[in-house]
N, C-alpha and C positions, 0 to 999 in steps of 0.2 A: 317820491324820492325817500321820504322818511320810512315808508313801508319796506323799501328795498334794504335800507340800512338796518332796520329792526330785524328783518329776516336773516341778514348776514351775521349779525351779532348772536341771534338765537341759535343758528346752526353751529357757530363757533363754540358756544357754551355746551351744546349737546355733544359735539365732538370731544370736547375736553372731558365731559362726564363719562362718555363711553371709554375713553382711554384710561380713566381712573378706576373704572369698575372691573378691570381685568383680573383683580386678585382679591375680590371682596371676601373670599372664604379663608384667606390666610390670616393666622393670628399674629398681630404686630408685636411679638415678643422675641427676644434673642437670649439664648442661654450661653453662658461661658463658664466652664466648658460645656459642650453639647452631650457628652457622655462622661460618667464618673466611674473609676475603678478605685476601690478603697479597701485596705486591709481591715479585717474585723477588729473593732476596738480603736481604729484610727480616726483621724479627724478629716472633715470634708467641708468645703465651702464652694458654692456655685452662685454666680451673679445672674440676675434676670433683669433685663432693661427694655425700655420701650422708647419710641420717639414720637408717640402720639399722645394727645390729650385723653384723659380717662377719668372715671369716677372712683377708681380704686384698683389696686393690684396687690397680690400676696402670694404666699407659698402654702400649699397643702402638703403635709407629710406626716407619716406615722411617728417620726422623730424630727424635732426642730421646726415645727410649724411657725410660719411668719404671718401675723395678722394683716388684714387688708389695710393699706395706707393710700391716701389720696394725693399726697403732696410730694411724691418722689417718682422719679423715672427709673431708678435702679434700686433693687432690693436683693439681699443676700440670704440664701439658705445655708445655715451653718450648724454642724454637729461636731462637738469636740471628741466624743467617744462613742462611735457608732456600734450599737449592739443588736441590730436587727438585720436578719439575713435577707428577707424578702421585702425590703423597704420600697414603697411606692411614693413618688413625690412629683408634683407638677406646679408650675407657676401659672397663675390665672390673672386675667384683666377684665374689668367691666368698662366697656366703652361708653362714650357719651350718649349713644343711641340705645343704651340699656341692654345691649347684647353682651354675653360673656364668652370668652374663649380661653383655652389653656394650651400649654406645651408641656408634654411629659418629659421627665429627665430619666434616661436609662441609667440605672445604678447597679453596679456589680460589686458585691461584697465577697472578698476572697480570704482564704486561710491556707497557708502552706501546711504540709503534713507534719504531724507530731513526730512521725518516724517512718523510715522506709527500710524494710528488712528482707533479706534474701535467704532462702533455705532450699534444701532438697526435699522432695515429696516421697515419703515411704522409703527412705534410704539414709544410711549413715556409713561413714568410712570411705575407703577408696572405691573408685569406679573401675569397671573392667572395659578394656578397649572393645569397641564395636557394639556394646549394649546400649540400650536407650534409657535415659533418665529424664525426670521432670524437675525443673527448677521453679520455685514459687517466689513471687515478689509481693509483699504485703505493704500497702500504703495506708497509713492510719490517719483518719480525721482531716480530710482535705475538702475544700469547697472553692467554687462550684465544680463538680466533677466533669461537666461538659467541656471545660477548658483544660482538662488534665491529659497529658500524654505520658505513658510509662514506656521507657526505653531500656532495651537489654544490650549489654556490652560484654565482649570478651576482650580483655585488655582495653585497647582504645578503638576496637572495631565494633561498630553498631551492627547488631544481629537482627533486631526486630523492634517494632514499636506498636503500641496499642492506644487507640483513642476511645472516648466514651461519648454516648449520645444522651445519657440521662439528663433531664432538665431540673432535677432537684437542686435547690440552692443551699441547703444546709449541709454541714460536714458529713461525709460518709467514709467507710473503709472500703478499699478495693483490693482485690487479689488477681494477679495476672500470672500465667504459667508459660514456661518455655520448654520445649522438648529438645534434648541434645543427645548426640551419639558420639562421645569423645573417642579420639584415637591417641596414639602414643605422643603425638606432637602437642596434645593438650595437657600432658602431665605437668603440673605446676602452674597451669593457666589460672587467671583470675576472672571470674564472672561477677558482674554486678548490675544492678538496675537503678534507674534514675526516674524520679517523678518531676515532671516539668509542667508549670502552669503558663500557658500562652493566653494572656488576657487582652490581646490586641494592642493597637497603637497607643491606647490611653493607659494601658497597664504598665507595670514596672519594666524597665529595660536594663540589662538583659532579663530574660524571663526567669522567675524564681525557680530554682532547682534544688531538690533534696536527693542525695545519693545513699544507697545502702553501702555498708562495709563490704569489701570484696569477699567473695567465696572462693577460697583457694581449693582447686580441684586436684586430687591425686589420682592418677590413672594407672591401673595395673595392666601390663602387656607382656607378652611372651618374647623371648629372645629372637632376634632375626639379624643375621650377619649381612653386611652390604654385598658380599660375594661368597660363593660357596667353595671356591678353590683359590689357592695362592701358591705360587712357586717361590721357594726361598733358596738363595745361593749362600752356602755356609760362610759365616764370618763371625768374629768375636762380637761385633756390634749389631749383628742382625738377629732379630727375635722372631719367634713364632708367636704372634699376638692374637689371641682368640677373644680378647676382651670385647664384650658387646653390651650395648645399653639395653637394660630391661628393668622392669619393676614388677614384683620384688627382685632384689639383686640375685643373679643366677649363681649356681655352682658349676664348676668345670670338671670334666673328666676327659682323659686322653686314652685313645687306643694305640696299640703297637708300642707301648712303653714297657720296660722291664719292671719298673716300680710305679705304684699308684701316686699320681701327682694331682693336686687340686688347684694349682696355680693356673691363671689364665695366660701366662707368658712363659715360654721356654727359650733357652739360648740355643741358637742353631748350631753353634760350634761344638756343643756337647752331645749332639745326636748323630747317628749314622744316616747316610743318605737313604731316602725312602719316603713312604707316605705316612702321615700322622693325622689322625682324625680327632678333632676336639669337639665336644658337645657341651653346649651351655644349656642349663636346665633351671626353670623355676616352676612355681605352682601352676602356671598357665600353659606351659608347653616347653619344647626344646628345639634347638636348631644346631646343626653340625656344620663344621668347616674342615676341609681337607687341605693340609699343608704338604706340598711336594718339596722335599729337601734334596738339593743337589749339591755335590761337593765342588770345590774350585778346581780340583784335579779331574782326571778322567778314569782313575783306577777303579772307582766304585760305581760310577754312573753308567747307566745303560747307553751304549754307543749308537743310539737311534735318534733320528730327528723326524718329526711328523710335520707335514705341511698340507693343510692348516693344522694348528694345534687344537682347535675346537671346531666342531661342525654343527651348524643349525640348518635343517632342511625341512621343507614342507612334506607332509605325508603324501606319498605317491610320487615324490620328486626324485631326481637323480642326484647321486653324490659320488665324489671321488676324493681320495686322500692318498698322498704319497708317503712312503716310509723309506728313508735312506740311511746309509751308514758309510763311514770312511775307514772301517777296520776290516781285516780279513776275518772270514767266518766260515763255519761249516754248514750254514743254512739260515735262511730268514723267511718269514711268511706272515700272513694275516689270519687271525682267528676271528670269526664273526658268525652270528646266526644267519646272516645273509651275506653273500659275496665272498665267502672264504677263499683265501689265496694259499695254495699249497706251498710247502717249503721249497725254496730254490737255493742252489749253492753258487750260481755263477753270476749273480746280479748284485749291485749295490743299491738299487732302487726298485721297489715294487709298489704297485698301486692297487689299493682296495677300491672297487667300483661296484655300485648298484644302480641300475638304470631306473628302477621303479620301487622305491622303498616302501614296504608294507608292514613293517614291524615297529611297534612303539618303543619298546624298551631294549633296543639293540645295544650291545656292548662290545664293540670291536677293539682289538689290540694287535699291535705289531710285535713280533718276537724275533730273537736272534740267538745263535749259538756262536759266540766269538771263539776263535782258536785258542786264545790265551786267557779265557775267562769262562765263567759259568753262564748258563742260559739266563736271559733277562727279557723283560717286555715293557712296552710303554702303552698305556691305555689311551684311547681317543675319546675325550668327552664328547657326548653326542646328545643333541636335542632334536626330537621330531615334533613339529608343531602343526596345528590345524586351526585356521580362522573359523569363527562361528558360522553355522548355517544360517542363523538369523538372530537379530537383536530386536526385542519387542517391548514397548512401554505400554502400561495400562494403569488404571486406577483400581484400588482394592475395595470391593464391596460398595462401589458407588458408580452411578451413571448420571449423566446430565450436568447442569450447571452446579458450580460450587457456591457456598455461601461465605461471604466475607467474614473473616475471623474464626471460622471453624477449621478443624484439623482434618486432613485427608492423607491417605497413604498411596504413594505411587510405587509401581513395581516394574523392575527391568528384568526380563528373562533373556539369558544368553544360552543359546542351544549349540551343543556339540562342539566344544572348544578344548584345545589341549596345547601344552600342559598348563593346568590352571594356576600353578604357582607363578607364572609370568603374566597373568591376566590382571588388568586394572579396569574396573567399571567406573565410569565418570558420569556425573549428573550435571546437566546444564539447564539454565533458564535463559533462552535466547543464546547469547554468546558468553554468558557468565557461568563459570564453573562453580557449582554449589557444593559438591562433595565427591569423594572418590573412595573406592573400596579395593583393597588388595587381598590376595588369598595365599595361604601358606601350605595348602595341601600338596603333597609330593606325588600324587597319582599322575601317571604319565599318559594314560588313555583319555579319550574325550569324555567330558562331563557336561551336565547342564547346571547353570548357576542362576540363582534368583537373588536380587538385591532390592531393598526397599528404601524409600525416602519419605520422610514425613514433612508435609508442607502446611502452612496456615496462610492461604492467599488473602490479599486485600484488594481494594478497588484498582490499584495500579497494576494488578496481575490479570485484569480482564483482557482477554485476547493474547496473553503470554503463551509462548511455546516452550514446553518442557521436553527434553529428550535425553537419552542415555547413549553412551558410547563404550564399546568394548575394545580395549587396546592391549596388544601383546608386545611387551618389551622384552625381547630375546637377547639383549646385550649387544656388544659391539659386532659380534659375528653374525647377528641376525639381520633381517632386511631393514633398510633405512629408506624413508622414515618408517616408524613402527606400523605394522598392519593395524588398521582400525575398521570397525564395523559399527554403524550408527543406526539407531532406531528411527522410524518415522516420527516427526514431532507430534506431541500431544497438545492440541489447542485447548486451552483452559478458558471456559466462560465463567465469570464470577458475578454473582448477584449481590448487589449492595444497595442500601437505601439512599435517598437523596440527602445531599449536604451542600448548602451554598457556601461559597468562599467567604461571604460576610453576611451578617443578619440584617443590616440596615444600609440603605443607599439614599442619598439626597439627589433629587432630579430638578434641574431648572428647566421650565417648559420651553420647548422649541419644536418646530416641525420635524427636525431631524433627530431629536433625542427620544429614545424609547425606554420604557420600563421593561427590562429584559430579565425575566425570572428563569430563563432556561438553565437547567442544571444537568450535568452528565451523570447518568444513573442507569442501572440495569436491574430488572427490566424497565423499559421506558415509563416515565411517570405521567400522571394526569395533573392538570393545573387548575386550581380554583382561586378566585379573587374575592376578597371581602371589600365592602364599601362601594360596590358598583351597582348601578341601577338595574342593569341587565346581566344575566349570567354569561360569563365568557370563559372558555376553556383554552384560550390561546396562552402561550408562555410570554408573549410580547404585546405590550400596549403602547400606543402613541401618546406621548406626554401632552401634546397640544390638544388632544381630544378630551382631556380630563380637567376637572376643577382642582385647584390647589387643595392639598390635604394628604392624609395617610392612606396608603393602599397596601393591603397585606396579601401576598401571593403564597400559596401552599402547594408544594410539589409532593405527590403521593405515589408510592408503588406498593407492591405486596409486602415489602420488608419494613416500611415505615414512611415517615413524612418529615418535611422540613419547611419552615416558613421564612419569608424575607419581607421586610417592611420597606416600602418606597415612600419617601417624603417628597411630595411634589410641591415646588414653589414656582410662583409666576415671576416673570421678568418685570412686571409693571410696578407702579407706586402703590403702596397700601392706602386706599381711600377710606375716609370716614364720612359719617353723615355731615360733619362740619365742613369737610373739604368740598363736598358736592354743593352744600348750601352756599358756601363762599362763591363758587362759580356763578350760581344764579344771582346772588346779590350784586356781584360785579357787573353782570350783564344788564340787570335792571337799572343800576346806577348810571351806566354808560348811556342807556336809552334816554333816561331823564335828562342827563346833561345835554345830549344832542337836541 
């Protein structure tokens, strides 16, 4: 009976011992806080405590070392004026069984920039619409650069941002550039850049930011009226207003006036009925607008009505326009290079008709010989259009995957389109409009046009689709919706190096909990693990198969590498030699009593 009781007690003691040895590799120290972020020259204090008996504990550090003490369970590492960038510090303990362990304290020392400055590269003065310019952002004396993000803004709109992977901990200067192609809408815009330090949850909130003074951009662009023709009915209050927004400010000239006038506005009541052409001119170009002045009476106005008053027709299509009058006449007809209608005396309505229009610059007009007036005519504004044969997107001087952060040029080729002055080429990434280009050439026959777009892809662009679209906006008389031709999408593959979302993760052992080092990257990475007995190239390890401790995983591809530290902790009680000894003492005492 005594033997059975002894066996039961012994098994219970062994069972207790096994349950207590599940975490023998874990150091019985707790740090508070577990990570420190401190401004250079600032103060810092971290507590290290234990709940076990020991022969001594202390702090080792290149600044603020705390000598080993035996009589305390909590000691504090404190520095009032931290002046070391790459400081390393750890708390250590000597257990009663003469073994020593330590816990490292991650310390990040940071410094906000002395200045952030924006400038233009190799350029001074006003910019010219449609040309490319480079802006530069200089960030001076910032640390650590791996937590720095430089952001570009136009007004309050974020344009681009750049991160850094350098692991240097001391202050550095960084220069980032941005390519822009301003248009007339950017005249007076403010560009600026911002340096932001994202130091994680332990860092200051909100993140420290330093902004450059805004760069005010002046853009030169040539005149362009919103419409090329306007009909004016004479009245004392009605003006011929040729004013157009342009930079530099334009000068104005008028045709069909008896005297030279440089004003952009004329009073309609002071003019005779007829056509008046105003041209606005500056150093970049010119644009004209035709005003058709009609009187309120009928004595001076040509007694003809056109229906429709403007024609838009596809090349090779059919067209018909009516010309009618309500007055007696000696003859009326149509003059045109195609479909001419001979003069007739016995009709008040004649139709100009072409079944297959094959002339680009056709200029039809209807004329009449009124009985009680002189001959007059009314021109029919005419636009012949042709949608592109093809729209094609490509990369310029590049094939294959793109590298994150590098600049590339995309090209959109639009073939055989007319008239180009109504053409808009639009650039898209997915469904997002990136940029658009208009044309001011007045040539009416089909042309080929090439438009380029500069991009600087990042990892978020891997798999993105870029495409361009040619749109003809032919006005209210043109087809609705506007004719559009799109290129096939260009699928962009971007190569970028590994980057984990966080550098450290604490894992509590469990059969279902994994050490997951998997990171999204292109090209696909290989994985290596430190502190393992056997080589393992998997990106995932089972926590329950490991001993408590630190495990460093490194993901590597052709562009670089990034590491992540997993701190594995057990769920059991931290045993010591004295704990195990106490179990055996209790067992023996129980046997003796029995």
